[in-house]
Wavefront OBJ file of the C-alpha trace (Angstrom):
o trace
v 0.035 -0.029 -0.014
v 1.564 3.317 -1.059
v 1.766 6.258 1.304
v 1.077 9.914 0.520
v 3.314 11.867 2.789
v 5.428 15.062 2.798
v 7.938 16.106 5.366
v 6.970 18.660 7.905
v 8.960 20.614 10.565
v 8.913 17.821 13.237
v 10.537 15.445 10.742
v 13.341 17.885 10.013
v 13.873 18.389 13.760
v 13.926 14.570 14.272
v 16.576 14.082 11.599
v 18.715 16.794 13.139
v 18.227 15.298 16.609
v 19.353 11.985 15.310
v 22.530 13.567 13.921
v 23.241 15.036 17.427
v 22.546 11.639 19.098
v 24.911 9.870 16.637
v 27.673 12.362 17.439
v 27.119 12.042 21.250
v 27.231 8.221 21.113
v 30.459 8.267 19.190
v 32.092 10.275 22.079
v 31.849 8.114 25.160
v 33.690 10.753 27.267
v 31.215 13.352 26.242
v 31.137 16.181 23.565
v 30.738 19.930 24.161
v 27.996 22.071 22.601
v 30.778 23.890 20.705
v 32.015 20.695 19.276
v 28.475 19.509 18.447
v 27.924 22.745 16.521
v 31.187 22.189 14.544
v 30.528 18.569 13.757
v 26.836 18.940 12.770
v 27.026 22.396 11.184
v 23.797 23.363 12.782
v 22.705 26.967 13.552
v 23.538 27.566 17.272
v 19.963 28.550 18.153
v 18.521 25.468 16.476
v 21.095 23.273 18.122
v 20.441 24.856 21.565
v 16.637 24.184 21.155
v 17.121 20.539 20.182
v 19.667 19.972 23.038
v 17.085 21.397 25.439
v 14.438 18.988 24.073
v 16.927 15.975 24.114
v 17.892 16.769 27.801
v 14.265 17.163 28.838
v 13.322 13.849 27.318
v 16.391 12.086 28.766
v 18.110 11.380 25.421
v 21.185 13.124 26.517
v 22.539 14.193 29.919
v 25.044 16.859 31.003
v 28.164 15.658 32.660
v 29.852 17.463 35.446
v 32.194 19.204 33.043
v 29.198 20.460 30.941
v 29.751 17.937 28.121
v 26.815 16.037 26.528
v 26.715 12.216 27.228
v 24.259 9.484 26.417
v 21.063 9.728 28.476
v 18.986 7.016 30.156
v 16.131 7.178 27.571
v 18.657 6.591 24.744
v 20.237 3.699 26.533
v 16.932 2.030 27.304
v 15.554 2.445 23.764
v 18.896 1.362 22.317
v 18.864 -1.860 24.327
v 17.380 -5.131 22.963
v 16.152 -6.046 26.449
v 12.507 -4.996 27.015
v 12.715 -2.381 24.215
v 8.984 -2.692 23.476
v 8.077 -1.839 27.024
v 10.682 0.948 27.214
v 9.216 2.511 24.062
v 5.712 2.286 25.455
v 6.726 3.863 28.759
v 8.632 6.642 26.886
v 5.658 7.405 24.614
v 3.402 7.525 27.550
v 5.573 10.084 29.338
v 5.750 12.106 26.105
v 1.867 11.982 25.700
v 1.416 13.031 29.377
v 3.632 16.014 28.708
v 1.823 16.879 25.541
v -1.504 16.657 27.345
v -0.310 19.181 29.832
v 1.194 21.583 27.167
v -1.844 21.661 24.959
v -4.469 21.314 27.751
v -6.318 18.497 26.093
v -6.581 14.734 25.974
v -3.856 13.403 23.612
v -3.829 10.128 21.662
v -1.433 8.245 19.474
v -2.948 6.023 16.696
v -1.740 3.671 13.966
v -3.287 2.244 10.807
v -2.447 -1.458 11.268
v -3.712 -4.283 8.935
v -6.334 -1.966 7.437
v -7.710 -0.824 10.749
v -7.551 2.187 13.077
v -5.859 1.401 16.327
v -5.358 3.702 19.390
v -2.899 1.885 21.775
v -2.153 4.824 24.032
v -3.580 8.121 25.210
v -3.189 10.678 28.007
v -6.141 12.221 29.762
v -6.930 13.666 33.110
v -9.757 15.179 35.219
v -9.599 18.480 33.256
v -8.728 16.837 30.029
v -11.323 14.011 29.561
v -10.950 11.398 26.788
v -13.526 11.162 24.068
v -16.474 8.907 24.903
v -16.140 6.110 22.312
v -19.765 5.683 21.653
v -19.092 4.229 18.182
v -16.036 2.004 17.826
v -13.198 4.080 16.329
v -12.435 1.288 13.919
v -15.718 1.855 12.238
v -15.871 5.609 12.272
v -12.662 6.711 10.513
v -14.821 8.819 8.187
v -15.977 11.004 11.079
v -12.931 11.334 13.281
v -9.842 13.569 12.956
v -7.737 10.429 13.736
v -9.360 8.360 11.028
v -9.176 11.077 8.446
v -5.521 11.832 9.247
v -4.679 8.158 8.774
v -6.669 7.839 5.571
v -5.044 11.076 4.252
v -1.657 9.354 4.422
v -2.714 6.445 2.229
v -2.941 6.517 -1.499
v -6.188 6.657 -3.381
v -6.553 2.883 -3.665
v -5.795 2.490 0.063
v -8.562 4.930 0.939
v -11.056 3.247 -1.320
v -10.135 -0.162 0.081
v -10.876 1.111 3.629
v -14.210 2.736 2.624
v -15.247 -0.352 0.790
v -14.924 -2.377 4.037
v -16.566 0.225 6.306
v -19.948 1.878 5.908
v -20.214 5.655 6.554
v -23.103 6.099 8.920
v -24.286 9.523 9.971
v -23.148 10.051 13.547
v -24.059 13.723 13.876
v -25.630 16.259 11.524
v -22.048 17.202 10.468
v -20.886 13.715 9.532
v -19.745 13.252 5.906
v -21.674 10.126 4.577
v -20.653 10.443 0.876
v -17.589 8.554 0.006
v -17.094 10.744 -3.118
v -17.085 13.941 -0.930
v -14.931 12.395 1.745
v -12.352 11.163 -0.874
v -12.324 14.695 -2.360
v -11.717 16.276 1.055
v -8.962 13.769 1.842
v -7.250 14.447 -1.526
v -7.326 18.265 -0.942
v -6.041 18.005 2.654
v -2.575 19.645 2.902
v -0.199 17.301 4.627
v 1.182 20.101 6.819
v -2.281 21.204 8.094
v -3.904 19.409 10.994
v -7.034 17.429 10.198
v -10.049 18.609 12.197
v -13.261 16.952 13.436
v -15.836 19.656 14.307
v -18.498 17.643 16.053
v -18.555 15.143 13.122
v -18.074 12.090 15.522
v -19.882 13.295 18.601
v -21.899 16.357 19.436
v -20.006 18.407 22.084
v -16.567 17.365 21.051
v -13.928 18.752 18.573
v -10.757 17.022 17.672
v -7.468 17.542 15.573
v -4.855 15.174 14.365
v -1.354 15.459 12.840
v 0.535 12.741 11.028
v 3.503 10.846 12.502
v 4.565 8.447 9.761
v 7.403 6.131 11.091
v 9.015 4.198 8.372
v 6.325 2.231 6.562
v 3.886 2.678 9.467
v 1.031 5.222 9.228
v 0.265 7.010 12.420
v -0.958 10.311 13.897
v -1.087 12.259 17.129
v -4.460 13.670 18.018
v -6.196 15.721 20.665
v -9.816 16.310 21.782
v -11.554 19.213 23.489
v -15.105 19.948 24.667
v -16.872 22.105 22.077
v -16.849 25.082 24.544
v -13.068 25.186 24.017
v -13.314 24.886 20.205
v -11.663 28.387 19.948
v -8.430 26.751 21.248
v -8.491 23.841 18.694
v -6.262 25.231 15.956
v -3.645 26.695 18.323
v -3.572 23.409 20.350
v -3.191 21.401 17.067
v -0.291 23.562 16.008
v 1.380 23.079 19.442
v 0.891 19.369 19.112
v 2.530 19.398 15.656
v 5.513 21.485 16.768
v 6.082 19.137 19.754
v 5.752 15.882 17.838
v 9.531 15.417 17.408
v 10.076 13.485 20.722
v 7.511 10.929 19.512
v 9.103 10.537 16.240
v 12.523 10.375 17.757
v 11.596 7.562 20.212
v 10.048 5.617 17.155
v 13.128 6.163 15.012
v 15.566 4.734 17.454
l 1 2 3 4 5 6 7 8 9 10 11 12 13 14 15 16 17 18 19 20 21 22 23 24 25 26 27 28 29 30 31 32 33 34 35 36 37 38 39 40 41 42 43 44 45 46 47 48 49 50 51 52 53 54 55 56 57 58 59 60 61 62 63 64 65 66 67 68 69 70 71 72 73 74 75 76 77 78 79 80 81 82 83 84 85 86 87 88 89 90 91 92 93 94 95 96 97 98 99 100 101 102 103 104 105 106 107 108 109 110 111 112 113 114 115 116 117 118 119 120 121 122 123 124 125 126 127 128 129 130 131 132 133 134 135 136 137 138 139 140 141 142 143 144 145 146 147 148 149 150 151 152 153 154 155 156 157 158 159 160 161 162 163 164 165 166 167 168 169 170 171 172 173 174 175 176 177 178 179 180 181 182 183 184 185 186 187 188 189 190 191 192 193 194 195 196 197 198 199 200 201 202 203 204 205 206 207 208 209 210 211 212 213 214 215 216 217 218 219 220 221 222 223 224 225 226 227 228 229 230 231 232 233 234 235 236 237 238 239 240 241 242 243 244 245 246 247 248 249 250 251 252
């Protein structure tokens, strides 16, 4: 199944972060910020911002002499022992942090074997998760998550999914025409978050941004009560800008 995907800012940041980590791991005694700048050729401000993120997420640590050394997160994700659990734990910590930064419930989703899967999410008393009143596997046409995943497939992949799943009207805003939905998906810019404005459930708005990792199709998403709809686009942009730690964990 072919993918339709174009790089966005988080992907460039992830590639640059990987270059930094490769340099750090080659210097077991540590490497200074100045040496990192020289070896990577990165703009100092960009390097400083990435190092701040890498330290916050535990990918690198600062030694007593100020040099950068391998962090606990990098060691755990780079180990063959319990790597799957280490990745799940790391993603959960990142989702929790994203939830707090955007002030909304946050989800990670994958398109696996032709179906929508949501293996992890982060919610809280002030950031409730969406009430799954219709199984997310059968409502991709109405959710930001589903539409984001379908957007990343090619035309045949989308048609295949819609041929296997009906498009029931869930609210008055739900798109039930496969022709209209396919047209909307085709026109969706890859760098713009996909929105769900009460299409899945009355009283809830959602947004999703792509996080393709290798051949896997995925997305990060958030949900808000409709009374906070005015925050949706800004929250989605924040989610997109902060997707790099998720992509980095998946890339290691």
